[in-house]
N, C-alpha and C positions, 0 to 999 in steps of 0.2 A: 237249224237256223243259226246262222252265223252272222255276226255283225262285225263290222270293221269299225270299232270304236277305239279311239286312242285318247288317252288322257294327255292333254297338253299341259306342260308345266309353265307356270308363269315366269316371265323373265326375271332374272335375279335383280332385285331392286334392294339397295341397301336399306336396312331398317333405320328409322330415325333414332338418333341417340337420345336416351332419356334425359330429361332436364335435371340438372343437379339440384339436389334438395338444398333448401336454404340452411345455412349453418346455424345451429342453435347454440346460444351461449348458456352454459350451465353454471348456475350459481353454486358456490361452495358454501355449504352450511356448516357452521362450526358449533359444536355443543360445548357448553361449559362443563368442567369436570364434574363427575357425579359426586353427589354428597351422600354420605352414608345415611341410610334410612333408619338405622337403629343406632342408638347411642353406643359409644365404645364402652365396653364393660372392662373393668380392671381385671387383670389376670392374676391378681393376688387372691389366693384361696383363704377364706376366713378360717380361723381356728375353730375346732369342733371339740366338744367334750365327750362325744360318743366313744364308747369303749373300744369299738373296732378300729378307731383311729388312734386313740391314746395307747392302746396295747399293740399298735402297729400290725394289726391283722390285715389291713388294706393300706396301700399307698395311694396318694392323690397327686396327680401331676396336671398343672395347667397347660392346656394346649393353645398354641398361637393360631387360632382359627377365628373365623367370623361366621356365626356368633361364637363367643368364647365358650370352650368346652373344658370339662375336667375329666381326666382319665382316671378311673378307679381300677386298681390292680390288686389281685390277691397276693399277699406277701409270702405265702407258703412255697417252699422249694418245689420245683417241678410242677407248679400249677400255672396254667396259662390264662386263667379267667380274668377278663378285663371288660369294662363297660365304660362308656362315656356319656355324660349328661351335660346339658347347658349349665354354665356357671351360675346363672341367675336363678335357676330352678331350685326350689327347696328340696333337699334330698332326704328321703326317708331311707333309713338303713335296712329296712326289712328285706329287700331283694338281696342285699349283700349278705345279710345274716342267713338267708335261705341257702346261699351257696355254701357257707360254712356248715350248716346243719346237714346238708346232703353230701358234701364232699370231704369235709374235715371234721368228722363226728367227735373225735376225742379232744378237740380244742375248745376251751371255754370261750363263750362269746358275750359274756356280761360280767360286770364287776362283782355282782352278788355270787355268781357261780365260781368265779376265780377265788373269792374269799372263802367259800365253802371248801373248795379243793385245798386251799392253803391251810385252813384249820384242820382238815382231815389228815394232812401230811405232817403237820407240826402241832400235835396236841399240847395244850397248856401245861 
């Protein structure tokens, strides 16, 4: 069975041009400058009477960050131990003391121990 079917093509008719979309006017929204959500904390580090700071076992450096941070660094030669904590946080020195007890065992970490060592070396 053969059939003589041919597909006829439609005459070339130009497609209608799409209607241009109406132009939208975009509004420019401007924001006011952001205000800091947290109050600016002074980068002055308060004096501390803790032995590890008075004996210069650790150094403290105020970092210019937001929020303000303090960098605590071990002052022993060839020791790279550092930690940073927010300036407004009350610092317990126990973590810093743990570093000395584990890494620098021969160095006294309290005023009482330093006095004992001094008395042992210089008897009256």
